[in-house]
C-alpha positions as CSV (number, residue, x, y, z in Angstrom):
1,M,15.9,7.9,-11.5
2,P,18.9,9.4,-9.8
3,Y,19.9,7.6,-6.6
4,A,19.8,10.7,-4.4
5,A,16.3,11.1,-5.4
6,L,15.5,7.8,-4.4
7,V,17.4,8.2,-1.0
8,V,15.3,11.3,-0.3
9,G,12.2,9.8,-1.1
10,L,13.1,6.9,1.3
11,I,14.0,9.4,4.1
12,Q,10.8,11.2,3.5
13,A,8.9,7.6,3.6
14,I,10.5,6.9,7.3
15,P,7.5,7.9,9.3
16,E,5.1,5.8,7.2
17,I,7.0,2.9,7.2
18,S,7.8,3.2,11.1
19,D,3.9,3.6,11.7
20,E,3.5,0.6,9.4
21,I,6.0,-1.7,11.6
22,K,4.4,0.0,14.8
23,S,0.9,-1.3,13.6
24,L,1.7,-4.5,13.0
25,L,4.0,-5.1,16.3
26,A,0.7,-4.1,18.3
27,P,-1.0,-7.2,17.7
28,I,2.2,-9.2,18.1
29,Q,2.9,-7.6,21.6
30,E,-0.6,-8.5,22.5
31,G,0.0,-12.1,21.9
32,R,-2.0,-12.6,19.0
33,A,-1.6,-12.3,15.1
34,P,-2.6,-9.0,13.1
35,T,-6.2,-9.2,11.7
36,E,-7.0,-9.1,8.1
37,A,-7.7,-5.6,8.4
38,E,-4.5,-4.9,10.2
39,W,-2.6,-6.4,7.4
40,E,-4.7,-4.7,4.6
41,A,-4.0,-1.3,6.4
42,A,-0.3,-2.1,6.8
43,K,0.1,-3.3,3.2
44,A,-1.9,0.0,1.8
45,A,0.6,2.0,3.8
46,A,3.5,0.1,2.4
47,D,2.3,0.8,-1.2
48,Q,1.7,4.4,-0.6
49,A,5.3,5.0,0.8
50,N,6.7,2.7,-2.1
51,E,4.8,5.1,-4.5
52,A,6.3,8.0,-2.6
53,V,9.8,6.7,-2.8
54,Q,9.5,5.6,-6.6
55,A,8.0,9.3,-7.3
56,G,11.4,10.6,-5.7
């Protein structure tokens, strides 16, 4: 896959990646660890973003 397509895919995934980070920062800022459900949601979102990047 051309590098340009990977970069474009990554740029397009930035909103999802940002949302993942925010969802994991929220519980940390509340002084607690993320719940299992929060971790699973973040991992699922990361998998979707990764698939989007890989697809170009």
